[in-house]
C-alpha positions in Angstrom: 14.7 -7.4 0.5 13.7 -8.0 4.1 11.5 -4.9 4.2 9.6 -6.1 1.1 8.9 -9.5 2.6 8.1 -8.0 6.0 5.5 -5.7 4.5 3.8 -8.5 2.5 4.0 -10.9 5.5 2.2 -8.4 7.8 -0.8 -8.0 5.6 -0.9 -11.7 4.7 -1.3 -12.6 8.4 -4.1 -10.2 9.1 -5.9 -11.3 5.9 -5.6 -14.9 7.0 -7.1 -14.0 10.4 -10.1 -12.5 8.5 -10.5 -15.7 6.6 -10.5 -17.6 9.8 -13.1 -15.2 11.3 -15.4 -15.8 8.4 -14.8 -19.6 8.4 -15.8 -19.8 12.1 -18.6 -17.3 11.6 -17.4 -15.3 14.6 -19.0 -12.0 13.4 -22.1 -13.5 11.9 -23.4 -13.2 8.3 -23.1 -9.4 8.2 -19.6 -9.1 9.8 -17.8 -8.3 6.6 -20.1 -5.5 5.6 -20.1 -4.0 9.1 -16.3 -4.0 9.1 -16.2 -2.3 5.7 -18.7 0.3 6.8 -16.8 0.9 10.0 -13.6 1.4 8.0 -15.2 3.8 5.5 -17.3 5.9 7.8 -15.2 6.2 10.9 -11.7 4.7 10.7 -10.5 6.0 7.3 -11.8 9.5 7.8 -10.1 9.8 11.2 -6.9 8.4 9.7 -7.2 10.9 6.8 -7.8 13.8 9.1 -4.9 13.0 11.5 -2.4 12.5 8.7 -3.3 15.7 6.9 -3.7 17.8 10.1 -0.2 16.7 11.4 1.7 16.8 8.1 3.5 19.6 6.3 1.4 20.2 3.2 4.5 21.3 1.4 5.7 17.7 1.3 2.7 16.9 -0.9 3.6 19.4 -3.6 6.9 17.9 -4.6 8.4 16.2 -7.7 7.3 12.8 -6.2 3.7 14.0 -6.3 4.0 14.8 -10.0 5.3 11.3 -10.7 2.5 9.7 -8.6 -0.3 11.7 -10.1 1.1 11.3 -13.6 1.4 7.5 -13.4 -2.1 7.3 -12.0 -3.5 9.5 -14.7 -1.8 7.3 -17.3 -3.3 4.0 -16.1 -6.7 5.4 -15.3 -7.0 7.0 -18.8 -6.2 3.6 -20.4 -8.7 1.7 -18.2 -11.5 4.3 -18.7 -11.1 4.2 -22.5 -11.1 0.4 -22.7 -13.9 -0.1 -20.1 -16.1 2.6 -21.5 -15.8 2.4 -25.2 -14.8 -1.3 -25.7 -16.7 -3.0 -22.9 -19.4 -0.3 -22.3 -19.2 -0.8 -18.5 -21.3 1.4 -16.2 -19.7 4.4 -14.6 -19.5 3.1 -11.0 -17.7 -0.1 -12.1 -15.3 1.9 -14.2 -14.4 4.0 -11.1 -13.7 0.8 -9.1 -11.6 -0.6 -11.9 -9.7 2.6 -12.2 -8.9 2.6 -8.5 -7.8 -1.1 -8.8 -5.5 -0.1 -11.6 -3.8 2.9 -9.9 -4.5 3.0 -6.1 -1.3 1.6 -4.6 -0.9 0.0 -1.2 1.2 2.9 0.2 0.2 2.5 3.8 0.7 -0.9 5.4 2.9 -2.1 2.6 4.5 1.2 1.5 5.5 2.4 5.0 7.5 -0.7 6.1 9.1 -1.0 2.6 10.0 2.7 2.8 11.6 2.2 6.2 13.5 -1.0 5.6 14.4 -0.5 1.9 14.6 3.3 1.5 15.6 4.2 5.0 12.7 6.6 5.8 8.9 6.5 6.0 8.8 10.1 4.5 8.8 8.7 1.0 5.3 7.3 1.6 3.7 10.6 2.7 3.2 12.2 -0.8 1.7 8.9 -2.2 -0.6 8.4 0.8 -1.8 12.0 0.9 -2.4 12.1 -2.8 -4.5 9.0 -2.7 -6.4 9.9 0.5 -6.9 13.6 -0.2 -7.6 13.5 -4.0 -8.0 10.1 -5.5 -10.3 8.4 -3.0 -12.7 11.3 -2.2 -13.0 12.2 -5.9 -13.7 8.6 -6.9 -16.3 8.1 -4.2 -17.9 11.5 -5.0 -18.3 10.4 -8.6 -20.0 7.2 -7.6 -22.3 8.7 -5.1 -23.3 11.5 -7.6 -24.0 8.9 -10.2 -26.2 6.9 -7.8 -28.1 10.0 -6.8 -28.8 10.7 -10.5 -29.9 7.1 -11.2 -32.3 6.9 -8.2 -33.7 10.4 -8.9 -33.4 11.5 -5.3 -34.3 15.1 -4.6 -34.0 18.2 -6.8 -31.1 19.6 -8.8 -28.8 19.7 -5.8 -29.3 16.0 -4.9 -26.6 14.8 -7.2 -24.0 17.2 -5.7 -25.0 16.8 -2.0 -23.5 13.3 -1.6 -20.1 14.8 -2.6 -20.0 17.0 0.5 -21.6 14.4 2.8 -18.9 11.9 1.9 -16.9 11.1 5.1 -13.6 11.1 3.2 -14.3 14.5 1.6 -15.3 16.0 5.0 -12.2 14.5 6.7 -9.9 15.8 3.9 -11.3 19.4 4.1 -11.2 19.4 7.9 -7.6 18.1 7.9 -6.5 20.8 5.4 -8.2 23.5 7.5 -6.5 22.2 10.6 -3.1 22.1 9.0 -3.4 25.7 8.0 -4.2 26.9 11.5 -1.4 28.8 13.3 -1.5 26.3 16.2 -1.4 22.5 16.3 -4.5 20.4 16.9 -4.7 19.7 20.7 -3.6 16.3 21.9 -6.9 15.8 23.7 -8.4 15.7 20.2 -5.6 13.9 18.3 -5.3 11.0 20.8 -8.8 9.6 20.5 -8.8 10.2 16.8 -5.5 8.3 16.6 -7.1 5.3 18.3 -10.0 5.3 15.9 -7.6 5.8 12.9 -5.8 2.6 14.1 -8.9 0.7 13.1 -8.6 1.6 9.4 -6.0 -0.9 8.2 -6.9 -4.0 10.3 -10.7 -3.5 9.6 -10.1 -3.3 5.9 -7.8 -6.3 5.9 -10.1 -8.4 8.0 -13.1 -7.5 5.8 -11.0 -8.5 2.7 -9.9 -11.7 4.3 -13.5 -12.6 5.1 -14.5 -12.0 1.5 -12.0 -14.7 0.4 -14.0 -17.3 2.4 -17.4 -16.5 0.9 -16.2 -15.8 -2.7 -15.1 -18.0 -5.6 -11.6 -18.4 -6.7 -10.2 -15.2 -8.3 -10.3 -14.6 -12.0 -13.9 -15.8 -12.7 -15.3 -15.5 -16.2 -17.4 -12.5 -15.4 -14.4 -10.3 -14.5 -11.6 -12.1 -16.3 -11.0 -9.5 -19.1 -11.2 -6.6 -16.6 -8.9 -8.2 -14.1 -6.4 -9.0 -16.8 -6.4 -5.3 -17.8 -6.0 -4.2 -14.2 -3.0 -6.6 -13.7 -1.3 -5.3 -16.8 -1.9 -1.7 -15.8 -1.1 -2.0 -12.1 1.9 -4.4 -12.2 3.5 -3.3 -15.5 2.3 0.0 -16.9 2.2 2.1 -13.7 5.7 1.4 -12.6 7.0 1.8 -16.1 5.2 5.2 -16.4 6.5 6.3 -13.0 10.1 5.5 -14.0 9.8 7.3 -17.3 8.2 10.4 -15.7 10.6 10.4 -12.8 13.7 10.0 -14.9 12.9 12.0 -18.0 10.1 14.5 -17.2 11.0 15.4 -13.6 14.7 14.6 -13.6 14.8 12.4 -10.5 17.9 10.3 -9.9 19.3 7.9 -7.3 17.2 7.1 -4.3 14.4 9.5 -5.4 14.0 7.7 -8.7 14.1 4.3 -7.0 11.4 5.4 -4.5 9.1 6.7 -7.2 9.3 3.5 -9.2 9.1 1.2 -6.2 5.9 2.8 -4.9 4.2 2.7 -8.3 5.0 -1.1 -8.4 3.1 -1.8 -5.2 -0.1 -3.8 -5.5 -3.7 -2.5 -5.3 -4.6 -1.3 -1.8 -7.2 -3.0 0.4 -8.9 0.3 0.6 -10.3 -0.3 -2.9 -12.3 -3.2 -1.5 -13.8 -1.0 1.2 -14.8 1.6 -1.4 -16.4 -1.2 -3.6 -18.3 -2.4 -0.6 -19.4 1.1 0.2 -20.6 1.6 -3.4 -22.0 -1.9 -3.6 -20.4 -2.4 -7.0 -17.3 -4.0 -8.4 -16.7 -6.0 -5.2 -15.4 -9.1 -7.0 -13.2 -7.1 -9.2 -11.7 -5.2 -6.2 -11.1 -8.4 -4.2 -9.5 -10.2 -7.1 -7.4 -7.2 -8.1 -5.9 -6.9 -4.6 -5.2 -10.6 -4.3 -3.7 -11.1 -7.8 -1.7 -7.8 -8.0 -0.3 -8.6 -4.6 0.9 -12.0 -5.6 2.4 -10.8 -8.9 4.0 -7.7 -7.4 6.2 -9.6 -5.0 8.8 -10.7 -7.6 8.5 -7.4 -9.3 9.2 -5.3 -6.2 12.0 -7.7 -5.2 13.6 -7.3 -8.6 13.3 -3.5 -8.5 14.9 -3.6 -5.0 17.8 -5.7 -6.3 18.4 -3.7 -9.4 17.9 -0.1 -8.3 18.7 -0.1 -4.5 
């Protein structure tokens, strides 16, 4: 219980600081966008590289990965079908909505909860690497490829080029290459990268907190149906899908089953807001998804911890 409350308390304080920064106009009118750009182009890629380069890739290919990927595929499929065929939303907004429905806060919420509730931070590694190595780069690549097509930039290769120029894709490929080397990455390289990686979480949380000052109350009429679907998928469907997959498809039991279900019940990560800022689409949806799924997930995560721990 304490670990759950600790994790939510940490991010809440930093978000509140971001709100205060915007209220006092400390960083000026463009501070929020600059922080989001800093997080996406520098901090998150270095975090991604250092985590992959220093991790055992064998940990990623585990039963927990199958549960994580399966639960994400389930909610993303539902969201895409509804958003595309019922609401006829554009592709870039569908991608942001899909991320809001399935991209869990496995870092600054998942790690403290894993340590204090599950007893080890290792439970967070498959979730984080799946999201950072596959889900985020693939989603941003789809958005940038779509933008390249819509603007008609360049020749036939212009729609593909942004995929390989995406900072997250570059960092993921570089991290995988480094992890496969027969020797570790030198500390003289890892240390400065580690400092830059430390910016990722606070920069994203501060930018999110700043958005709360400028924006309207969550759940506006424009995004109300979409945000309702996101809440149902994120807070109800994903943890239920993870439990069913872990218990009956993969055969997990005990602490492993608890961990798979608990991580799927975590709220939408603040990274989704950074991705929306980068793509300049779905910003309100991303902001409201993070805020509302976080509030709703607190009693859900506490109940899971009480029942399954």
